[in-house]
N, C-alpha and C positions, 0 to 999 in steps of 0.2 A: 504494500500500500504506500502511496505517496502522501506527504504532509499537505493538508489543506490550510492549516494554521501553523505559523512558525512564530515562536515567541523567544526573544533573546534579551536576557539581562533586564527584565522588567521590574521596576521598582516604583513605589509610591510613598512619599512622605508628605503628610499634611502640614498646613501652616503652623499648627501647634506643636510640631515636632514628632507627632505620632507616625511610626513606621507601619504602614498597613500591608506593604508587600516589599519583599527584599530579594532582588537579584534572581528572579524566576526565569528559567529557560525551559522550553517545552515545545515539542512538535506534536500536533494532534493530527492523526491519520484520517484520510478520507474514508468515510463510511463506518467509522467505529463509534462505540458508545464509551465515553470516558466519564467515570464517576469521580467527583471531587468531594472528599470527606474532610471534615475538620470541625473542631468545637466552635461554639459561638464566638465571633470576634477573631477568627483565625485568618480572615482575609479572602474568603471564598467569593463574597459578593463584590468586593473591590476588584478582585481578579477578573470576574466576568464583565464588570462595568468598563474596565480598562481595555479588555480585548474587543469589546463591542464599540469602543470609541466614545463612551459616555463620560468617562473620567480621564483626564489628561495624565499621562505617566510623568513621573519625575525624571525617569531615564528608562532607556530600553526601546526596543522596536517590536512591533506586531505587524505581521503581514497575513492577509487573508486571501488565499488563492493568488498570491503574487502582488496583491494591492496593499500598500502601506495604509494602516488604519488612520494615521494622522494626515498624511499628505494626499491620500486618495480615498477619503472617507466615504463618499457616496458610492463608489464602485464596490468597496469592501462591505459597506453596510447592507447593500442590496442582497448580498449572499447570506445574510444572518437574520434569523428569527430569534427574538428574545422574549422569554416568559419571566418577568421579574417576580421577586418574592412578594412585593407589595401589590395589592389589587388596585390598579390604576385604569379605570374605565369610566367613560362619561355615564353618570348614573341614570339620566333620563332618556338616553338613546336606546333604540331597539337593538337587539342582538345582531340581526342580519345587517343593519346599517353600520354598526360598529365594525363588523368584519369587512364589509365592502370598503369603508372609509380607509381602513388600515392598508388594504391592497392598493388603493389609489395613492396613498402617501409615498409609496415606493415606485410610482410611475407605471404600474401595471395596468393594462387595459381591462375593462370589465370582463368577468368570466363567472357567470351565475352557476354554471355546472360545477366549477371548482369550489365556489363558496358553499353550495349545497353539500358537496361531498365532505368537506371539512366539518360542517355542522352536524351532518348525520354521523360521521365517525366519532364525534364527541357527544353524541346523544343530545344535541342542542336543536335539532331541526324543529321539533315540536314547540320549542321556546323561541323560535326565530323572531317572532313579532312581540315578544315580551320586552319590557324595559329592564335594563340591567339592574336597576335599583330593586326590582321585585324578585330577583333571583336569590337562591341560597348562596352561601359562601363557596360551596363546591362548584356550583354552576358558574359563578363569576370567574372562578379560576379556570374553568374550561373555556370561557369566553376569551381569557387572556391567551390561551393556547391557540384558539381559532384565529385571533388577531395575528399571532406570531407566524402562523402557517399561511396566512392569506396571500402573501406575495411569492409563495413557492420557494422558500429559501433552501439552500443546500447545506446550511449549518443551523442547528437549533440549540440554543442555550436554555436550559430549564433550571431556574433557581428555586429550589424547594417547591416543585410543582404540585405535590400532593399534600401539602400542609392544609389541614382542615377538611380534607376530602375523605368521604367514607370508603370502606373497603371495596365495595362493588365498583365505585367510580374510579378508584385507584387502579383496579384491574383493567378497566376499559382504557384508561390512559396508557398503561404500560403495553397493552396490546397494540395501541396506535403507535407507540414509540418503536416497537419491534417492526411494524410494517414500514415505518419511515426509514429505519435502518436498512431494511431489505431493499428499499428503493434507492439506497445510496446516500441518504441524508446522514451527515455527521452530527452526533448528539453529545453535548456536554451537559452533565447534570450535577447539581448538588442536592443532597438529601440527608435528612436526619434518620430516615428509615434505612438502616444499614442492610437489612435483609433485602431491600429492593436493589441496592447496589450490587450485592452478592449475586442476585439472580440475573440482573440485566446487563451489567457492565462487561465490556471486553477488557478494559484496563481500569486500574484504580490509582488515583492520586490522593495523597494525604497532605493537607496544608495545616500548619500550626504556627502561630506567632508570625504570620506573614511569609513563612518560608515553605517551599515545596520539599517535604521530607523525602518523598519517594514517589515514583510513578512506575507501575509494573503491571504486566499482564496478570489478570485476576488469578488464573490457574497457577501461574508461577509463584505469585505471592502466597497463595494458600499452601502450596507445596513447601516453599522455603521457610515461611514464618508460621504457618498454621500449626505444625506439630500435631500430636494426637493426645488424647486423654484416656486413661484407664479408669473406669468407674467401678468402684468396689462397693457392693452391697454387703453389709455386715450382719452376722447372726445376732449379735448382742450390741446394745448401745454403748458408745464410748463418750466419756465426758470430755476427754482431750486426747490428742495424739501423743502417745508415749514419747518421752525425750529421746529414747534410743532410735526412734524412727525419724528424728528431726532432719536428717540429711536429705530425706526424700521430698521435703516440702509438701507434704500431703495437706489437702484442703478438706477439713471435716465439715459435714453438713450441720445445719442448725439442730436437727433432731438427733444427731450423733449416730445415725444408722447407715451412713455411707461416707466414702472418701473418694477424692479424685487425685490421680497421679498424672502429672504432665510428663511426656517423654517425646523424644525425637525418633520417629519411625524410620528415618534414613540412617540412623547411627548403627554401627556394627553391633553394639550392645545397648539394649533399651533400658536395662535395669529392672525389668518386670520380674524375671526369674528370681533375682536376689531379693526384690521387695517381697514377693510372696513367701519366700523362705524366712525372711526376717519378721513378717507378720505372724507366721506360725510360731516362731520362736518366742514372740512377745505374747503368745496366747490369744491372738485375735483371729477369730474364725470368719471366713468369707462365705456368704451364702451364694452370691452370684457376681459375675463381672462381665463387662463389655467395654468396647473401645468406641471412641467418637473423634471426629475431626474438629479442631478448634474453629470457631466461626470467624467471619470477617470482623464482626463486632469486637470479639476478644482481641484480635490482632490490632485493630484500630486503637482500642483503649490502652493496650500495652505500649504502642508506639507513642501515643500522646503523653502517657505517663513518663516514659523515658526521656522525653524532650523537655520536661519541666525543670 
């Protein structure tokens, strides 16, 4: 795949001295879904705003399909659809007119078939003549997505697109995202629902304190950093992990009836055999055991904690 967005040494320092983004370099590949994760205030929204040309960079260069976002803003911006975190739509305008108007802002000729297709795909067609102010929060967020797609962009930024949206609507949105990706649209999303990133993304980027800590293929990240866990169900309750087992760093459940042991499945020796022997020696009987892969959420929390 070739890069459709190229970012080099991008930084942003606000007038009060706050460093929102620090020396970020990244290539975003054509047709991929890139998920950007990070705690509140990490710099995700600032990053998106700068790449879309809405916030001026203190330093660095962003090119969108070869167009510099600063010196060739119009050509670059026509390629981008943006769904902001905040709901910013004209309250008393109708849904269909909102979507049509957004298409016209980018100089696109009228295309009622395309507008209808978008509204149907977002389950908004039945609400096309409703005023935005009369819609639920989830419906308003879908109108934002319709606006962003109205001019047929090749790149779509989604900043917390499912915040405040119920489960069924979230599923519809992600089905649409998959279809867009299949059509070659490049998608960059931020989300607090890490399970969504784990399910949807091709690559994962983690931002914290304005710095891009890593960007990696999801499968590679899960393999390299995910590790595995051995879940031990105990026959009798433990009040605490015996001191002689301290080197294993076992996590005891609140009810004292199970423990978790983290291990590296790629290592020559996992330590499981020795652990089971030491448990028996300590008089701890195991009723059952199974293994599981660490989730992306656990990886994310570990990385953020390590950067503090």
